[in-house]
C-alpha positions as CSV (number, residue, x, y, z in Angstrom):
1,M,0.0,0.0,0.0
2,V,2.9,2.4,0.7
3,L,4.3,1.8,-2.7
4,R,1.1,2.8,-4.3
5,A,0.9,6.0,-2.2
6,G,4.5,6.9,-3.3
7,A,3.7,6.3,-7.0
8,L,0.6,8.3,-6.7
9,G,2.4,11.2,-5.2
10,A,5.3,11.1,-7.6
11,S,2.9,11.0,-10.5
12,C,0.9,13.9,-9.3
13,L,4.3,15.9,-8.5
14,W,5.5,15.0,-12.0
15,F,2.6,16.1,-13.9
16,T,2.3,19.2,-12.0
17,L,5.8,20.2,-12.6
18,L,5.3,19.3,-16.2
19,G,2.3,21.5,-16.7
20,Y,4.2,24.5,-14.9
21,G,7.2,23.9,-16.8
22,G,5.4,24.1,-20.0
23,S,3.9,27.2,-19.2
24,A,7.2,28.8,-18.2
25,L,9.0,27.5,-21.3
26,A,6.1,28.5,-23.8
27,G,7.7,31.7,-24.8
28,L,11.2,30.1,-25.7
29,L,9.5,27.1,-27.4
30,N,7.6,29.5,-29.8
31,R,10.9,30.5,-31.5
32,P,11.8,28.6,-34.5
33,R,15.7,28.7,-33.8
34,T,14.9,26.7,-30.4
35,W,13.1,23.9,-32.5
36,Q,16.1,23.9,-34.9
37,V,18.6,23.2,-32.0
38,I,16.3,20.6,-30.5
39,D,15.9,19.0,-34.0
40,A,19.7,18.9,-34.4
41,G,20.3,17.3,-31.0
42,V,17.8,14.7,-31.6
43,G,19.4,14.0,-35.1
44,V,22.9,13.7,-33.5
45,T,21.5,11.4,-30.8
46,M,20.0,9.2,-33.4
47,L,23.2,9.1,-35.4
48,V,25.0,8.1,-32.4
49,V,22.7,5.4,-31.4
50,A,22.6,4.2,-35.2
51,G,26.4,3.9,-35.2
52,L,26.7,2.2,-31.7
53,L,24.1,-0.3,-33.0
54,A,25.8,-0.7,-36.4
55,F,29.3,-1.2,-35.1
56,G,28.7,-3.1,-31.9
57,G,29.6,-0.1,-29.4
């Protein structure tokens, strides 16, 4: 029962912080340059993972 209460509390905290964080970052995330940087970071991450998978790293 204690584990369920902890999971419930963590879930409530997580989604509350996610909502407030989204509100706080809304201005920054409206900029096209921000999304270019995010997309570049995702692309680099995907290339690294693909390289590790291809070459057994």
